[in-house]
C-alpha positions in Angstrom: -9.8 -16.2 9.8 -13.3 -16.3 7.9 -11.8 -13.7 5.3 -8.7 -16.0 4.7 -11.0 -19.0 3.8 -13.2 -17.0 1.5 -10.5 -15.5 -0.3 -8.3 -19.0 -0.8 -11.8 -20.5 -2.1 -11.9 -17.6 -4.3 -8.3 -17.6 -6.2 -8.6 -21.5 -6.2 -11.9 -21.4 -7.8 -10.8 -18.8 -10.2 -7.6 -20.6 -10.9 -9.9 -23.6 -11.8 -12.2 -21.9 -13.8 -9.6 -20.0 -16.2 -7.7 -23.6 -16.5 -4.6 -22.3 -14.7 -2.2 -24.8 -13.1 -2.3 -25.7 -9.2 1.1 -23.2 -9.1 -0.6 -20.4 -10.6 -3.7 -18.2 -9.5 -5.3 -14.7 -11.0 -2.4 -12.9 -9.1 0.7 -14.9 -9.9 3.8 -13.6 -11.4 6.3 -14.7 -13.9 9.8 -14.5 -13.1 13.4 -15.3 -14.4 14.0 -19.0 -14.9 17.1 -18.6 -12.9 15.9 -16.7 -10.5 16.9 -18.2 -7.1 16.9 -17.5 -3.2 19.0 -19.0 -0.6 19.7 -19.0 2.9 23.2 -17.5 3.4 23.9 -17.8 7.3 23.4 -19.9 9.5 24.4 -22.9 7.2 22.7 -26.2 7.3 23.1 -28.0 10.7 24.6 -24.6 12.4 24.6 -25.1 16.1 23.3 -21.2 17.2 22.0 -19.4 19.8 18.7 -17.8 20.1 18.3 -14.7 18.9 19.4 -16.3 15.5 20.2 -13.9 12.9 19.2 -15.0 9.3 20.8 -13.5 6.1 18.8 -14.0 2.6 20.4 -14.8 -0.8 18.7 -13.7 -4.0 20.0 -13.8 -7.6 18.7 -13.1 -10.9 15.7 -11.1 -9.6 15.0 -7.9 -8.0 13.6 -7.5 -4.6 10.9 -5.4 -4.1 8.3 -4.6 -1.2 4.8 -6.0 -1.2 2.2 -4.0 -3.2 5.1 -3.0 -5.8 4.3 -4.7 -9.0 7.7 -5.1 -10.9 8.3 -7.6 -13.3 10.6 -10.2 -12.2 10.6 -9.1 -8.4 9.3 -10.4 -5.1 10.2 -10.5 -1.3 11.1 -13.0 1.2 8.9 -15.0 3.4 10.6 -17.3 5.6 8.9 -20.7 6.3 10.1 -22.2 9.9 9.3 -25.8 11.2 6.8 -26.4 8.1 6.7 -30.0 7.6 4.4 -28.9 4.3 4.7 -26.0 2.1 1.7 -23.8 2.3 -0.8 -23.8 -0.8 1.2 -21.8 -3.7 -1.5 -20.5 -5.8 -2.9 -17.8 -3.4 -1.3 -15.5 -0.7 0.7 -16.9 1.8 -0.6 -16.4 5.1 1.1 -14.6 7.8 1.8 -16.8 10.7 4.7 -17.7 13.5 5.7 -20.5 10.7 5.0 -18.4 7.4 7.3 -14.9 8.4 6.6 -12.3 5.9 9.5 -9.4 5.1 7.0 -7.0 2.7 9.4 -4.2 3.0 11.9 -6.3 0.8 14.3 -6.9 4.0 17.2 -9.7 3.4 17.9 -10.3 7.0 16.1 -10.8 10.4 16.8 -11.8 13.9 14.3 -14.2 15.4 13.6 -16.1 18.7 13.6 -19.8 18.5 13.5 -22.6 21.2 16.0 -24.7 21.9 16.4 -27.5 19.8 16.2 -28.4 16.0 14.2 -26.3 13.4 14.2 -26.2 9.9 14.5 -22.8 7.9 13.3 -22.3 4.2 13.0 -19.2 2.1 9.9 -18.6 -0.6 9.5 -16.2 -2.5 6.5 -14.3 -3.0 5.3 -11.1 -5.4 3.8 -7.6 -4.8 0.7 -9.6 -3.4 2.3 -12.3 -1.5 1.5 -15.0 -3.9 4.7 -17.5 -5.1 5.5 -17.3 -8.8 3.6 -19.3 -11.1 7.5 -21.3 -11.1 7.9 -21.1 -7.3 11.4 -19.7 -5.8 12.3 -21.2 -2.8 15.5 -22.1 -1.0 16.5 -25.7 -0.2 15.2 -26.0 3.4 18.0 -25.9 6.0 18.1 -27.3 9.6 19.6 -25.7 12.6 19.8 -26.3 16.0 19.6 -23.9 18.7 21.7 -24.4 22.2 
């Protein structure tokens, strides 16, 4: 936990010192203006059972594993039940609410409790940092029965 805090302060401080905007950091990357991601399934307001299979869609970018610093690329992070976006100028934290797909996966199956849940994709670059223009899907809501 302490190490994460130190990194957060370091990246934020470096961004401030270099004059980068809030959504940029020394590790941020550019991405095509028309790059986008979305959740193919389930659809918004779908009633599903757990475990839930979630399929990710993307266009005008390359899905690449974490650590692979290719131009116009990134990998998915699934945000589950997040009321507020994580910091967009530093590596995304791994948690039950921010699920990393650093091997370049384009679908997953997860266990969710009964009830309403929100899902959103956020693309991260080779270092798990959102791009200087964050690429994220619309937030959808599903109901697990």
